[in-house]
ZAZATI-7333 format. One record per residue: x, y, z of N, C-alpha, C, O in turn. Coordinates in steps of 0.05 Angstrom, whole numbers, plus 5000, padded with zeros to 4 digits. Example, Ala and Ser with C-alpha at 12.3 -4.5 7.8 and 13.67 -1.06 7.14 Angstrom:
526448865156524649105156526449345156528549345169;525749555142527349795143525850015157526850235161;
//
This chain:
354923241216356823331195358023601203360423651198;356423781214357424041221359524021243361424171243;359223831261361123791283363823701271365923791280;363723521252366223421239367723641225370123661228;366323811210367524031196368624241216370824341213;367024291237367824491257370324401272372124561276;370424141279372824041293375324041275377524111284;374923971250377123971231378324261228380724291228;376524451225377524731221378724841247380624981247;377524761270378624851296381424741300383224881310;381924491294384524371297386524501278388824551285;385624561253387424701234388124981244390425061241;386225121257386925381268388825361291390625531294;388525161308390325131331393125071321395125161334;393424921300396124851290397125041269399325001258;395625251264396325461244396825341217398725421202;395125151209395225021183392625031169391824841156;391125251172388425271161388425241131389825391117;386825061122386425011093383524951090382724711092;381825151084378925111084377924871067376024741076;379024821044378024581029378324321044376924131039;380224311063380624071079378224021097377823801107;376624231102374224191118372124021103370223921116;372523981078370623801062371223511067369423341062;373523441077374123151082372123021101371122801094;371423141123369323011140366722981125365322781129;366023181108363423151093363522921074361622781071;365822901060366022681040365922411054364622221044;367222391077367322131091364522061102363621831100;363122261114360522201126358422151105356921951106;358222331085356122291065356622061046354821941035;359222001041359821781023359821511036360121301023;359521511063359421251077362121111076362320871078;364321271073367021161072367821051099366821131120;369620851098370520731123372820901135373721091122;373720831159375920971171378520941155380321101159;378620741138381020701122381420941103383620991094;379221071096379421301078381021531090382321681076;381021551117382621751131385621691127387221881124;386321441128389121361125390021381096392021501090;388421281078389121281050386621371035384721221034;386421601023388521771013389122021030391022161024;387522081050387822341064390522361078392122551072;391122181097393622201112396122151095398122301096;395921941079398321881062398822111042401122171036;396822231031397122461013398422701027400122831016;397522751052398722971067401622921073403323111072;402322681080405122611086406922641061409122751063;405922541039407422571014407822871007410022940999;405723031010406023321004408123451022409723611012;408223381048410223501066413023411058414923571059;413323151052416023051044417023191019419323271017;415223220999416023360974416723650980418623750969;415123780997415724061004418424081018419924271013;419023901036421623901050423923871031425924021032;423723681013425823640993426123870974428323980971;423923960962424024170942425024440954426624570942;423924510978424624770989427324781003428425001008;428524551009431124551021433424491002435624451010;432824480976434924440956436724680954439124660949;435524920957437025170956438025240984436625211004;440425350986441525431012440225681022440325741046;438925841005437626091013434826051024433726231036;433725821020431025761030431125551052432825381052;429225591071429125391093426125331098424625511105;425425091095422725001101422824781121424324591117;421624801141419725001150421025181170423025111183;420025421172421225621190420625551219422325611237;418425421224417825331251415925091250414525051230;416024931271414224701274412624751299413524871318;410224651298408424681321409324501343408024491364;
//
């Protein structure tokens, strides 16, 4: 379990997208006995929806630009 959390946080640091509560996802998957489908739905699909909403909402105004850079 510690390896899963460590890898998740290391990848987030490399991509400059650190979100410490997301380190709990590997713990939930491992301790809950969830299948690999749990990574696709709700984790990945939720992240994609959040990014799409952020792109739409933050680019409605001409004075704001999201995102300033992509990895």
